N, C-alpha and C positions, 0 to 999 in steps of 0.2 A: 543428580539435579535437576528440578525439574523445569522445562525450558517454558511452562504454562503458570511460573509464579506469578507474574505480572498482567496477568488476563483478569479481567473481570467478566463475570455474567451478566447477559442482558443487554451489553455494550456491541453493540451491531457490527463494529470494527474488530472485536477480538471473538466474535464469535468466526469469523473468517477462520481464523487458526483453532479455535476449539472443537470447530466440527465443520469443516472445509466442505465435504461431501453434500451435508443437509443445506447449509447456508451459501455456498454459491451458486448463482445462478444465471452468473453472466460468463462470458471471457477471461479466459485467465493467460496472462501473458506468459510471468516467471512467479515461480517455477511450477513445473508441473504439478498437478493439482496434489498426487501420489506425496511429494516433499514438501508441503506449505507445514505439516505439521512439525517441521523441524527449519524451516527458513526463518530467517530474521525479517523477513517483509516479503509482501506478494504485491505484482503488479496485476490488475484485473479490470475489467468495464466497473462503472460507479454503475451502480443499481438505481439511482437518483438522474444521473444525466447523461449516463452512458458512454462518458467518455473515459479513458483509460486514467487508473489513479493507484499511486504507489499506498502501501496501507505496510508500519510497518508493525512488527510484532506485539511490542510493549504497551501496554496502557499508559502513557506516557505523553507531555505536548512537549518533549524536548527528546532532539537525539545528537547523539555524538559527530563529531567531525567524519569520522571513518566510515561509521552507517552511512552518513550523508553520503559519502562520496558513494559508496556501494551501490545507493540506491540511485544516484546522479547515471553512472558508468551504466548499469542496467537496462535506465531507461532511453537512457543513446543508444545504445545497442540495440531496442527494441524497435524503436521510432525514429533513427536518425538523429543528428545533430542541430535538427533545427528546430529543437523544442526546448520548451523551460516549464518548469514546474511552477504553479501556484499552491501555494501554502496557505491559501487562505479559507478555514472554515465558515462553513455555510450551516450546516446542521449540527455537524457534532464537533465541537469544541473540545472536548478532556483525551481525545486518541489522534496522535499527530498522523498526515495522511496527503499527499499534494496530488492534486491533476496534473494530470500534462497537455501541456496547452503548447499551438505552433507558435513560434516566435513571431511577432508582429513585426513584418518588413516597413522601413520608414523610406 
């Protein structure tokens, strides 16, 4: 099975999975860079705003509950439990990704 069948050439978030060594210029938190080609998602610093973000492999706007759980679990594993995921896109609207932000204390 071709794991790259749901990737789109020219999409900056798909490029992370198509050619990680060439495209990624920021810190990668998960997985190790040599495992990105087979990972369901990656957590790395956003090139634009410099905060961590989780990007799913498939070029889609929806993710399953199972994948969402894996992403949330790994983000909390990397950054602690005082985080939340902001999934409101600002530039790329057709590829699911979330920025990791600190929870606001009221």
